[in-house]
Structures are given as structure tokens and as C-alpha cells.
C-alpha positions in Angstrom: 0.0 0.0 0.0 1.4 3.3 -1.0 1.0 6.3 1.4 -1.0 9.2 0.1 -3.5 11.8 1.0 -6.5 9.4 0.7 -8.1 10.0 4.1 -11.4 10.9 2.5 -11.8 7.5 1.0 -10.0 5.4 3.6 -11.6 2.5 5.5 -10.2 1.1 8.7 -10.5 -2.5 9.8 -11.2 -3.2 13.5 -9.5 -6.6 14.1 -11.2 -7.0 17.5 -10.2 -9.8 19.9 -10.2 -12.9 17.7 -10.7 -13.9 14.1 -11.9 -17.3 15.1 -15.5 -17.6 13.8 -16.5 -20.0 16.5 -15.7 -17.4 19.2 -17.7 -14.6 17.7 -21.1 -15.6 19.2 -19.5 -15.9 22.6 -17.9 -12.5 22.3 -21.1 -11.0 21.0 -23.2 -12.5 23.9 -20.6 -11.4 26.5 -20.4 -7.8 25.4 -24.1 -7.5 24.7 -24.9 -8.7 28.2 -22.3 -6.3 29.8 -23.6 -3.4 27.7 -27.3 -4.0 28.7 -26.4 -4.4 32.4 -24.3 -1.2 32.3 -27.0 0.9 30.5 -29.8 -0.5 32.6 -27.9 0.0 35.9 -26.8 3.6 35.1 -30.3 4.4 33.9 -31.8 3.2 37.2 -29.4 5.5 39.1 -30.5 8.5 36.9 -34.2 7.6 37.4 -33.7 7.1 41.2 -32.0 10.5 41.7 -34.7 12.3 39.6 -37.7 10.6 41.3 -36.5 10.8 44.9 -36.6 14.4 46.3 -34.3 13.3 49.1 -31.5 12.8 46.5 -31.8 16.3 45.1 -28.5 17.3 46.6 -25.0 18.0 45.0 -23.6 14.5 45.6 -26.4 12.7 43.7 -26.6 15.5 41.0 -22.9 14.6 40.2 -23.6 10.9 40.4 -26.5 11.1 37.9 -24.2 13.1 35.5 -21.6 10.3 35.9 -24.1 7.6 35.2 -25.3 9.5 32.0 -21.7 9.8 30.9 -21.0 6.1 31.5 -24.0 5.2 29.3 -22.6 7.4 26.5 -19.1 6.2 27.1 -20.0 2.5 26.5 -22.4 3.4 23.7 -19.5 5.0 21.8 -17.7 1.7 21.2 -19.8 -1.3 22.0 -22.7 -1.0 19.5 -20.3 -0.6 16.6 -18.4 -3.7 17.7 -21.6 -5.7 18.0 -22.8 -4.5 14.6 -19.6 -5.7 13.0 -19.8 -9.1 14.6 -23.5 -9.4 13.6 -22.6 -8.4 10.0 -19.4 -10.4 9.9 -17.6 -7.3 9.0 -14.6 -5.4 10.5 -15.0 -2.2 8.5 -15.4 1.2 9.9 -15.3 4.3 7.7 -12.7 7.1 8.2 -15.4 9.5 9.2 -16.9 7.0 11.6 -13.5 6.4 13.1 -12.8 10.1 13.7 -16.3 10.5 15.3 -15.6 7.5 17.6 -12.2 8.9 18.6 -13.8 12.3 19.4 -16.6 10.9 21.6 -14.4 8.3 23.3 -11.9 10.9 24.4 -14.7 13.3 25.3 -16.6 10.9 27.6 -13.4 9.4 29.1 -12.2 12.9 30.0 -15.6 13.8 31.3 -15.5 10.7 33.6 -12.2 11.9 35.0 -13.3 15.5 35.6 -16.6 14.4 37.2 -14.8 12.1 39.6 -12.6 15.0 40.6 -15.7 17.2 41.2 -17.3 14.5 43.3 -14.1 14.3 45.4 -14.3 18.1 46.0 -17.9 17.7 47.0 -17.0 15.0 49.6 -14.1 17.2 50.8 -16.5 20.1 51.5 -19.1 17.8 53.1 -16.6 16.3 55.5 -14.2 19.2 56.2 -16.8 22.0 56.1 -20.1 20.4 57.0 -21.7 23.6 58.5 -21.0 25.6 55.3 -21.7 22.7 52.9 -25.1 24.0 51.5 -23.7 27.5 51.2 -20.5 26.4 49.3 -22.1 23.7 47.2 -25.0 25.8 46.0 -26.8 24.9 42.7 -25.0 27.6 40.8 -21.5 26.3 41.7 -22.6 22.7 41.0 -23.9 23.7 37.6 -20.7 25.6 36.8 -18.5 22.7 37.9 -20.4 20.3 35.6 -20.4 22.8 32.7 -16.7 23.4 33.1 -16.1 19.6 33.0 -18.1 19.4 29.7 -16.3 22.3 28.1 -12.8 21.1 29.0 -13.5 17.6 27.8 -15.0 18.9 24.6 -12.0 21.2 23.9 -9.5 18.4 24.6 -11.3 15.8 22.4 -11.7 18.4 19.7 -8.0 19.1 19.8 -7.0 15.5 19.5 -9.5 14.9 16.7 -8.3 17.9 14.7 -4.7 16.6 15.1 -5.8 13.2 13.7 -7.4 14.9 10.8 -4.0 16.4 9.8 -2.5 12.9 9.4 -2.2 11.0 6.2 -3.2 7.3 6.1 -2.8 4.6 3.6 -5.8 3.4 1.6 -6.5 0.5 4.0 -5.3 0.1 7.5 -5.9 -2.4 10.3 -6.5 -1.4 13.9 -5.7 -4.2 16.3 -8.5 -3.1 18.6 -12.3 -3.3 19.0 -12.6 0.5 18.5 -10.7 3.4 17.0 -8.2 4.0 19.8 -6.2 7.3 19.4 -2.7 5.9 19.9 -3.3 3.0 17.5 -4.5 5.4 14.8 -1.4 7.6 15.2 0.8 4.6 14.9 -0.8 3.6 11.6 -0.3 7.0 10.0 1.9 7.3 6.9 2.9 10.9 7.7 5.0 12.3 10.6 3.4 12.0 14.0 5.9 13.8 16.2 3.5 16.7 16.9 0.6 14.3 17.6 2.7 12.3 20.0 3.8 15.4 21.9 0.3 16.8 22.2 -1.1 13.4 23.2 1.5 12.8 26.0 1.5 16.4 27.3 -2.3 16.6 27.3 -2.6 13.2 28.9 -0.3 14.2 31.7 -2.1 17.5 32.4 -5.6 16.3 32.0 -5.1 13.0 33.8 -2.5 14.0 36.3 -4.3 17.3 37.2 -7.6 15.7 38.2 -5.8 12.8 40.0 -3.8 15.3 42.0 -7.0 17.1 42.9 -8.5 13.8 44.1 -5.4 13.0 46.2 -5.5 16.5 47.8 -9.2 16.2 48.6 -8.8 12.8 50.2 -5.7 13.8 52.1 -7.8 16.6 53.7 -10.7 14.2 54.3 -8.4 11.7 56.1 -7.0 14.4 58.3 -10.6 15.6 59.1 -11.7 12.0 59.9 -8.7 11.4 62.2 -9.7 14.4 64.3 -13.1 12.9 65.0 -13.1 11.5 68.5 -15.7 8.7 68.3 -15.2 5.6 66.3 -18.9 5.7 65.2 -18.4 9.3 63.9 -15.3 8.2 61.9 -17.2 5.3 60.3 -20.1 7.5 59.5 -17.9 10.2 57.9 -15.9 7.6 55.9 -19.1 5.9 54.7 -20.2 9.0 52.9 -17.2 8.8 50.5 -16.6 5.0 50.4 -18.6 4.5 47.2 -16.8 7.4 45.4 -13.4 6.1 46.6 -14.2 2.7 45.3 -15.1 4.1 41.9 -12.0 6.2 41.8 -9.9 3.2 42.7 -11.5 1.1 40.0 -11.2 3.9 37.3 -7.6 4.7 37.8 -6.4 1.2 38.5 -8.0 -0.1 35.3 -6.5 2.9 33.3 -3.1 2.2 34.8 -3.5 -1.5 34.0 -4.2 -0.7 30.4 -1.1 1.5 30.2 1.2 -1.0 31.9 0.0 -4.0 29.9 0.6 -2.2 26.6 4.0 -0.9 27.7 5.1 -4.3 29.1 3.9 -6.7 26.4 4.0 -4.4 23.3 1.0 -6.4 22.1 -2.0 -4.6 20.7 -4.3 -7.5 21.4 -3.2 -7.6 25.0 -3.9 -3.9 25.3 -7.3 -4.4 23.7 -8.2 -7.1 26.2 -7.0 -5.0 29.1 -8.9 -1.9 27.9 -12.2 -3.9 28.3 -11.9 -3.3 32.0 -11.6 0.4 31.5 -14.2 0.9 28.7 -16.9 -1.7 29.6 -16.5 -3.3 33.1 -15.9 -0.1 35.1 -19.0 1.7 33.7 -21.0 -1.5 34.3 -19.9 -1.8 37.9 -20.3 1.8 39.0 -24.1 1.5 39.6 -23.6 -1.6 41.7 -20.9 0.0 43.8 -23.2 3.0 44.6 -26.4 1.0 45.1 -24.7 -1.6 47.3 -22.8 0.8 49.5 -25.3 3.7 49.7 -28.6 3.2 51.6 -30.3 6.3 50.0 -29.5 5.0 46.4 -30.5 1.5 47.3 -33.9 2.7 48.7 -34.5 4.9 45.7 -33.6 2.2 43.2 -35.9 -0.3 44.9 -38.7 2.3 44.7 -38.1 2.9 40.9 -37.8 -0.8 40.2 -41.1 -1.4 42.2 -42.9 1.3 40.1 -41.7 -0.3 36.9 -42.7 -3.8 38.1 -46.2 -2.5 39.1 -46.8 -0.6 35.9 -45.8 -3.4 33.6 -48.6 -5.8 34.5 -51.1 -2.9 34.3 -50.0 -2.1 30.7 -50.0 -5.8 29.7 -53.5 -6.1 31.2 -54.8 -3.1 29.3 -53.3 -4.5 26.0 -55.3 -7.7 26.6 -58.6 -5.9 27.1 -60.9 -6.1 24.0 
């Protein structure tokens, strides 16, 4: 294949996890199940926070935003992979690949920023409980979420525009189940030095910055909890941020695992397998972590699920009426 400026007519081939035809139904069923569980679980969290007036506070406002972002995050990659398996095709258009890169980076960055905002919310709640409602007012909460969306959009737009400047061969194979940014840069026929520099610098700033903010917030939280005299008070204070801490741990550990696996093995297929934890499993587990460790969410989810269970027989009964 000769390099040339043929990006307008290029097609990419997503190699996925395996080319064995016998494994395709298993892969389809596994990812379809995880996708449905993730979407349904996060949708329940959103409905629970909307329907329960007791959850109309900053903590659950940020959680509902995180759940919405997780639904969008998994929907960026999984449906296309399932479609390709169903159609026995590995093709994705150049335009489709660029769109997938944009939204993948956008929602991944938004996840990171929202987790940082949630850490700040827990910091204010534990370290300044008397001034919590004054500090975390609706205006500030809206501005924090809006700023997260704007920064993520600008970053993903920058990376997408950088990819648009690259020249690709007429046909290229991506050893992944979605259009991953670094894999696309590696497949370019033109020079990628500027892309690599922007990608690494922006990753350090936009990943390291929020992570530093989370570490700072929790260092202050730990200091505040240690000053509480009673053991019961310490446990109660810690329980308010245990769910968020679990999600942060899962998010960053899986991200670090993807990076270390790709750096250690230099195998694209190993990196694709490891990235499943980050792109699919983590968004799927987030609703379970919050609903299992948070009594308010658990109660609200049960109420929403009960309403759905009650309304469904009524609808079915009405459909059967002549």
C-alpha cells in the first residue's frame, strides 16, 4: 500500500479480539450482556435520583451526571463492535473512526473530571459540614459540571483535529475493537511527532491534574476524619465517601493497568483485552458500587424498580382488554 492523502476514502479494519468464527457468538453475547447491564444499571441510578426528592443534593446530582456519561461512554464503542460481529464485517469508515475517537476521548475525560468534582464535593461535606449547603450551591454545582463538559469537549476536539492532519494509507488495520487514538497515530503514513507530543502532554495534564485534585481532597478528608473522637463518627464520615473512593480506585487502576499492559507486552491484542476493564467493566460496575454501599440510592432504586414492576402488569392487562 502506498501512502497518500487518501483519508477521505479510507476504510479502517477493526480486528477486535479474535478472528476465530467460533468465538464470535461468545464475544457478542458477553459484550451485549455487559452493555445491557451497564446501560440499565446507570439508567436506574438516573431515574432514582430524579424521582426521589431526598436525593436532590449535589452528591447525587454529580452521580446522575456520571451515570449518564457512563452510558454514553460505552455506547461510543460497543454498539459498533456488536454490529460488526453481527454483519461479519470489520470495516469502519474514516469519518466514523474520527467520530468514535472524538466521543471516546470526550466521555473518558468527562468521567475523569466528574470524579474530581465529586471528590471536591466530599471534601467540602466532611471538612466544612456547616457551610456545605452554602458552598455547594446549585450555581456552583452547575458551573463545575459545565466546566467539565467544556474542558472535555475542547480536549477531544484538539485530538480529533490533530488526527485529521494525518495522512493514512488506503487501507489500515487497527488491532483493537474500537478506534483508539494511539493506534490510529501509529498507523499514519505521515510524521506523527507533533501528535505524540500533544497526546502525551495533554494526557499528563488532563489525567495528572484531576488525579492530584482527588489526592489532595482525600488527604484533607483523612485528616478531618482522624480528628473525630468517636469511632462511630469516623465510620459515618468515611461511609459518605466510600462509594466514590471505590469508583476512583477502579477507574484509575484499570486505566493504569491498560497502560502497563501495553507498555510491558507491546502487544496490541493484550492492550485491547486490558482496555475492556476500562471501557466496559468499570461503567458497568459503577451503579452496583453505589447502590450496594449507599442506603439512599438502594432505597430509591428499589422504589423505581417497584414502580416499573407494578406498571408493567397494568400495561399488559390493558393490552389484553378487548
